[in-house]
Each structure stands twice: as C-alpha cells, then as structure tokens.
C-alpha positions as CSV (number, residue, x, y, z in Angstrom):
1,X,-45.0,-138.2,-17.8
2,X,-46.9,-135.1,-17.0
3,X,-46.5,-134.1,-13.5
4,X,-49.5,-133.6,-11.0
5,X,-48.8,-130.3,-10.8
6,X,-48.8,-129.5,-14.7
7,X,-52.0,-131.6,-14.6
8,X,-53.6,-129.7,-12.1
9,X,-52.4,-126.2,-13.8
10,X,-53.5,-127.4,-17.1
11,X,-56.9,-128.2,-15.6
12,X,-57.3,-124.6,-14.0
13,X,-56.4,-122.9,-17.1
14,X,-59.3,-124.9,-19.2
15,X,-61.9,-124.5,-16.1
16,X,-61.0,-121.0,-16.1
17,X,-61.1,-120.3,-20.0
18,X,-64.5,-122.4,-19.8
19,X,-65.9,-119.9,-17.1
20,X,-65.0,-116.8,-19.1
21,X,-66.2,-118.1,-22.1
22,X,-69.5,-118.8,-20.6
23,X,-70.1,-115.4,-18.9
24,X,-69.1,-113.6,-22.3
25,X,-66.1,-112.2,-21.4
26,X,-63.7,-114.5,-24.0
27,X,-64.9,-115.0,-27.4
28,X,-62.7,-118.2,-28.6
29,X,-61.3,-117.6,-32.1
30,X,-60.4,-120.9,-33.4
31,X,-56.7,-120.0,-32.0
32,X,-55.0,-121.0,-28.8
33,X,-54.4,-117.8,-26.6
34,X,-56.5,-115.7,-29.3
35,X,-59.8,-114.2,-28.1
36,X,-62.4,-111.2,-29.0
37,X,-63.4,-110.1,-25.6
38,X,-67.2,-109.4,-24.6
39,X,-68.9,-105.9,-23.5
40,X,-68.4,-106.8,-19.4
41,X,-64.6,-107.1,-20.2
42,X,-64.0,-104.6,-22.1
43,X,-65.6,-101.8,-19.7
44,X,-63.4,-103.0,-16.7
45,X,-60.6,-102.5,-19.0
46,X,-61.5,-99.1,-19.8
47,X,-62.3,-98.1,-16.4
48,X,-59.1,-99.4,-15.0
49,X,-57.2,-97.8,-17.7
50,X,-58.7,-94.4,-16.4
51,X,-57.2,-94.9,-13.0
52,X,-53.8,-95.3,-14.9
53,X,-54.2,-92.2,-16.5
54,X,-55.5,-90.6,-13.3
55,X,-52.3,-91.6,-11.7
56,X,-49.9,-90.2,-14.4
57,X,-51.8,-87.0,-15.1
58,X,-49.7,-84.3,-13.6
59,X,-46.4,-86.0,-15.0
60,X,-46.7,-84.0,-18.4
61,X,-46.3,-87.2,-20.3
62,X,-47.0,-86.7,-23.9
63,X,-49.4,-88.9,-25.7
64,X,-49.1,-91.1,-28.4
65,X,-51.1,-93.8,-30.0
66,X,-50.0,-96.5,-32.3
67,X,-51.1,-99.2,-35.0
68,X,-50.3,-102.8,-33.6
69,X,-47.8,-103.0,-36.5
70,X,-44.4,-101.1,-36.7
71,X,-42.0,-100.5,-39.8
72,X,-39.9,-103.4,-40.2
73,X,-36.5,-101.5,-40.6
74,X,-37.3,-100.0,-37.2
75,X,-37.6,-103.6,-36.2
76,X,-34.6,-105.2,-36.9
77,X,-32.9,-101.9,-35.5
78,X,-34.5,-102.6,-31.8
79,X,-32.6,-106.1,-31.8
80,X,-35.6,-107.8,-30.8
81,X,-34.6,-110.8,-33.4
82,X,-31.5,-111.5,-31.5
83,X,-33.7,-111.7,-28.0
84,X,-36.6,-112.8,-29.2
85,X,-36.7,-114.4,-32.3
86,X,-39.6,-117.0,-31.1
87,X,-42.0,-114.9,-30.4
88,X,-41.9,-112.2,-32.8
89,X,-44.7,-111.9,-35.7
90,X,-44.1,-110.5,-39.4
91,X,-46.6,-109.2,-41.9
92,X,-46.8,-111.1,-45.8
93,X,-49.0,-110.3,-48.3
94,X,-49.6,-111.5,-51.9
95,X,-47.5,-110.3,-54.6
96,X,-48.0,-112.3,-57.4
97,X,-49.0,-112.0,-60.7
98,X,-52.8,-113.9,-62.4
99,X,-50.8,-117.2,-62.6
100,X,-49.5,-117.1,-59.0
101,X,-53.3,-116.6,-57.7
102,X,-54.9,-119.3,-59.8
103,X,-51.8,-121.7,-58.5
104,X,-52.9,-120.1,-54.8
105,X,-56.8,-121.0,-55.4
106,X,-55.6,-124.2,-56.7
107,X,-53.9,-125.2,-53.3
108,X,-56.5,-123.2,-51.5
109,X,-58.9,-125.8,-52.8
110,X,-56.7,-128.9,-52.6
111,X,-56.5,-127.9,-48.5
112,X,-52.4,-127.3,-49.5
113,X,-50.3,-124.7,-47.9
114,X,-50.8,-121.6,-49.9
115,X,-48.5,-119.3,-47.3
116,X,-45.2,-119.4,-49.6
117,X,-46.4,-117.0,-52.3
118,X,-46.9,-114.5,-49.3
119,X,-43.3,-112.5,-49.0
120,X,-42.7,-110.2,-46.4
121,X,-44.0,-106.6,-46.3
122,X,-42.5,-103.7,-44.8
123,X,-44.3,-104.1,-41.4
124,X,-44.1,-106.2,-38.5
125,X,-46.4,-106.7,-35.8
126,X,-45.6,-104.6,-32.7
127,X,-44.1,-106.5,-29.8
128,X,-44.6,-104.2,-27.1
129,X,-46.3,-100.9,-26.6
130,X,-43.2,-99.0,-26.5
131,X,-41.4,-100.0,-29.1
132,X,-42.7,-97.3,-32.0
133,X,-41.9,-94.8,-29.6
134,X,-38.0,-94.8,-30.0
135,X,-37.8,-94.3,-33.3
136,X,-39.6,-91.0,-33.0
137,X,-36.7,-89.4,-30.6
138,X,-33.8,-90.2,-32.9
139,X,-31.9,-86.7,-32.1
140,X,-31.5,-84.8,-29.4
141,X,-33.9,-84.4,-26.3
142,X,-34.8,-81.6,-24.6
143,X,-33.3,-80.8,-21.3
144,X,-34.8,-82.8,-18.8
145,X,-35.6,-85.8,-21.1
146,X,-38.9,-86.9,-22.5
147,X,-42.1,-88.7,-20.8
148,X,-44.5,-90.6,-23.3
149,X,-47.7,-92.2,-22.2
150,X,-48.2,-95.0,-25.0
151,X,-51.1,-97.8,-25.7
152,X,-51.1,-100.5,-28.4
153,X,-51.9,-103.8,-28.7
154,X,-49.3,-106.3,-29.1
155,X,-48.3,-109.6,-30.7
156,X,-46.4,-112.1,-28.7
157,X,-46.5,-115.8,-30.3
158,X,-46.7,-117.9,-27.5
159,X,-49.7,-120.1,-27.8
160,X,-51.4,-121.3,-24.7
161,X,-54.2,-122.4,-23.1
162,X,-53.7,-120.3,-20.0
163,X,-56.2,-117.4,-20.6
164,X,-54.0,-114.8,-19.3
165,X,-51.2,-115.4,-21.8
166,X,-52.7,-114.5,-25.0
167,X,-51.2,-113.8,-28.2
168,X,-52.6,-110.1,-29.3
169,X,-53.0,-108.0,-26.2
170,X,-52.8,-104.3,-24.9
171,X,-50.5,-102.7,-23.0
172,X,-50.5,-99.6,-21.3
173,X,-47.3,-97.5,-20.7
174,X,-45.3,-94.7,-19.6
175,X,-42.1,-94.2,-21.1
176,X,-39.4,-92.3,-19.8
177,X,-36.3,-91.3,-22.4
178,X,-33.6,-89.2,-20.5
179,X,-30.4,-89.5,-17.9
180,X,-29.8,-92.7,-16.0
181,X,-30.6,-91.0,-12.8
182,X,-33.9,-89.8,-14.7
183,X,-34.9,-93.4,-15.6
184,X,-34.3,-95.6,-12.9
185,X,-36.4,-92.5,-11.0
186,X,-39.0,-93.5,-13.0
187,X,-38.8,-97.0,-13.0
188,X,-39.1,-97.0,-9.1
189,X,-42.3,-94.3,-8.9
190,X,-44.1,-96.7,-11.4
191,X,-43.1,-99.6,-9.2
192,X,-44.8,-97.9,-6.0
193,X,-47.9,-96.5,-8.4
194,X,-48.4,-99.8,-9.8
195,X,-49.0,-101.8,-6.2
196,X,-50.9,-98.9,-5.3
197,X,-53.4,-99.6,-8.3
198,X,-53.1,-103.1,-7.8
199,X,-54.2,-103.0,-4.5
200,X,-57.1,-100.4,-4.9
201,X,-59.0,-102.7,-6.9
202,X,-58.5,-105.5,-4.4
203,X,-55.5,-107.4,-6.0
204,X,-53.3,-109.6,-4.0
205,X,-49.8,-108.0,-5.5
206,X,-46.1,-109.8,-5.2
207,X,-43.3,-107.4,-6.2
208,X,-40.5,-109.6,-7.5
209,X,-37.0,-109.3,-9.7
210,X,-37.8,-110.4,-13.0
211,X,-36.0,-111.4,-16.4
212,X,-37.4,-111.3,-19.8
213,X,-37.6,-115.0,-21.7
214,X,-34.5,-114.1,-23.8
215,X,-33.5,-116.9,-26.5
216,X,-31.2,-119.8,-26.9
217,X,-28.2,-120.8,-24.7
218,X,-26.4,-116.9,-25.3
219,X,-30.1,-115.8,-23.9
220,X,-29.4,-117.4,-20.4
221,X,-26.7,-115.2,-19.9
222,X,-28.5,-112.4,-20.8
223,X,-31.2,-112.8,-18.3
224,X,-28.7,-113.6,-15.5
225,X,-27.6,-109.9,-15.9
226,X,-30.9,-108.6,-16.5
227,X,-31.1,-110.1,-12.5
228,X,-28.4,-109.2,-11.5
229,X,-28.3,-105.4,-12.5
230,X,-32.4,-105.1,-11.1
231,X,-33.1,-104.3,-14.2
232,X,-37.0,-105.5,-14.5
233,X,-39.4,-105.8,-11.7
234,X,-42.9,-107.5,-12.3
235,X,-45.9,-107.4,-10.3
236,X,-47.5,-110.6,-9.8
237,X,-51.0,-111.5,-9.3
238,X,-52.6,-115.0,-9.0
239,X,-55.1,-116.0,-11.7
240,X,-55.4,-119.6,-12.4
241,X,-52.8,-120.3,-9.7
242,X,-51.4,-119.6,-6.2
243,X,-48.1,-121.1,-7.1
244,X,-47.5,-119.9,-10.5
245,X,-48.4,-116.1,-10.5
246,X,-49.3,-113.9,-13.4
247,X,-47.0,-110.8,-14.0
248,X,-49.6,-108.1,-14.6
249,X,-47.4,-105.2,-14.4
250,X,-43.8,-104.7,-15.8
251,X,-41.1,-101.7,-14.3
252,X,-37.9,-102.1,-16.6
253,X,-35.1,-100.3,-17.3
254,X,-33.5,-100.7,-20.7
255,X,-30.3,-98.5,-19.7
256,X,-29.2,-97.2,-23.4
257,X,-30.3,-99.8,-25.5
258,X,-32.7,-98.0,-27.5
259,X,-30.7,-94.8,-27.0
260,X,-27.9,-96.3,-28.9
261,X,-30.1,-98.2,-31.4
262,X,-32.1,-95.1,-32.4
263,X,-29.7,-92.6,-32.0
264,X,-31.6,-90.7,-29.2
265,X,-29.4,-88.2,-27.3
266,X,-29.4,-86.1,-23.7
267,X,-29.0,-82.5,-23.8
268,X,-25.5,-82.7,-23.1
269,X,-24.9,-85.0,-25.5
270,X,-25.0,-88.3,-23.6
271,X,-26.6,-91.6,-25.0
272,X,-29.7,-91.6,-23.8
273,X,-31.3,-94.5,-21.3
274,X,-34.7,-95.2,-21.4
275,X,-37.1,-96.8,-18.4
276,X,-40.8,-98.3,-18.8
277,X,-43.4,-99.1,-17.1
278,X,-46.2,-101.7,-18.8
279,X,-49.9,-102.6,-17.4
280,X,-51.1,-105.9,-19.2
281,X,-54.8,-104.6,-19.5
282,X,-56.5,-107.8,-20.1
283,X,-54.5,-110.0,-17.6
284,X,-55.7,-107.1,-14.6
285,X,-59.3,-107.8,-15.8
286,X,-59.1,-111.4,-15.6
287,X,-57.6,-111.2,-12.4
288,X,-60.7,-108.8,-11.2
289,X,-63.0,-111.5,-12.2
290,X,-61.4,-114.1,-11.1
291,X,-60.8,-112.9,-7.5
292,X,-64.3,-110.8,-7.2
293,X,-66.5,-112.9,-9.6
294,X,-67.9,-112.8,-13.2
295,X,-71.0,-110.0,-12.1
296,X,-69.5,-107.0,-11.5
297,X,-72.7,-105.7,-9.5
298,X,-71.7,-108.0,-7.3
299,X,-68.2,-106.7,-6.4
300,X,-67.2,-105.5,-3.2
301,X,-68.3,-102.0,-3.1
302,X,-64.6,-100.8,-2.4
303,X,-63.7,-102.1,-5.8
304,X,-66.6,-100.6,-7.1
305,X,-66.5,-97.3,-6.1
306,X,-62.9,-97.2,-7.6
307,X,-63.5,-98.4,-10.7
308,X,-66.6,-96.2,-11.1
309,X,-68.8,-99.3,-11.5
C-alpha cells in the first residue's frame, strides 16, 4: 500500500512536471526522465554556468570538453560496474549480415524485440563528467598536480517521475588531481563556493554529508565507509518537496581510487588522489524556476542582476 507521503510526493512531481511542460521549459520525449529543454531553460542554464566559470576563473584549470560517451575499456577500469551496475548505459550497434537485417525487420514488423542483433560496441555512456578526464592523465603529474574544468552530458539509468531526476543531464565539474592535502582543500574550497553561488541566485541551501547509491548488499558497507570518512557532501535545495530535498551540487573526495585505476602518480611518485565538485545544471535551473516562477522577467531583481537577465 502506498503511504500518504509517497502519494503526496508523486502528486508534487506530476504537478511540477506538467507546469514545466506547459511553460515550454521541458519537452517530453516519451520515456520517464528523458526531456528536451526549451529556450528559457537553456538560457538560465548557460547564465548559471557562467557564474561557475567566474568562480573558478583564477584557479588555472585546464579546460576539457568530452562527448557523452567513453571507451568501454576505460569504463571497466573505473570500477563503475562494481558499484553502480543498475545505472550504467552500454552502447550497442547492429553488426549483422543482409540476412540478419531481414530478420531484424521482420521482428520489427511483428512488434517483437529486435535488440538481440545489436552487440556491444567499444563505447558506453558517460556516467559522470569527470570519468573521461582520468585516462588522459596516466603517468606522472607535474608538481602541484592538475586542475581540470570539465562539462559533459551524463547518463544514469534511473527512470523517475521526479523532473529533477533525469536520465541524461549536464554536469559541470572542477576536478583536482594531486596529493591528499591538495584534493581535500579543493573539495572544501568548492563546498564553500557552491553554497555562495546557490545563495546568490536566491536558492535556500542545506549542506549534508552524503553517500553514493552503491548497489547491493556490499554497497551498504561502501556507503557507510564513505559517510564515516566524510568523503562526500551535497548541497541540497527543495524543489518538489520541503522534506525530500534535491542534491544540486556534489563535492567528492575519491582518495586514491582513480589514481590507482588509471596509473596516475604525483611528482613524488605516490599514487595520486582526486576530488571533484559537480554542479547539476538542469537541477539548478529547475530549482530556480520553482522558487522564482516560470517567467524570468518576473524574478527578483537581485537574482536577475546576478544572472545578467
């Protein structure tokens, strides 16, 4: 039996989604959690991203931009499948003969499943914006490490009625690769910066210790360890619910996980540590429309000034 709280939350998701669609901000694509974006939504996303760029402008980051697919071999080395197999997205493509094609078309005509003729390709969908960065850094880092500014669409297979939980969305990240001290300092710096950025655009922000949604029984231990070591913090904003807040920004310290997986070493020969801050751009835009209204021309003057509207 569905609880009253769950029913109320489902109603809130449905109502906000309907409003977003009615105002042309989201464009349904026939699958839960998959949307196009209207012009006003894109404009707000671009303007907020400029604030993120300005906040990190003097840090000396190298800019990297990637397609939303990565090498299957690099994906396997990341160990993502060990922790989040339920969220992964693999790319498959037809590799058959004329006869296989004819059989595929016959299945399509009959309304049958035709996907068994599509074996896996050499690429998978990118699960987090920072994942394509680490394979490019294999080897020894310069003294002082590296800082990378990265943006990418990412995929998470978690279909949902929550408009803020989309299957394909953009992450803007600053990734630090270096010593443990450098990485923790980066995480802590952006934890403060993230709060300031969200507050400047009029969003109520709550900082909370968090853990990733690790899969299965073993995942519970990983999640507990992540929380015990204070490795992940989220900046939460109410969007569809005041009780169930939405993570709009994540600040993570991965320790030596990616340094070990991809053979990245500091100038002193130690395994490099990594940390990143990620801004969920669609979620932040959805929070802004929820708190300030569907017409940016009617948003508070202070918010309009910050965003340059």
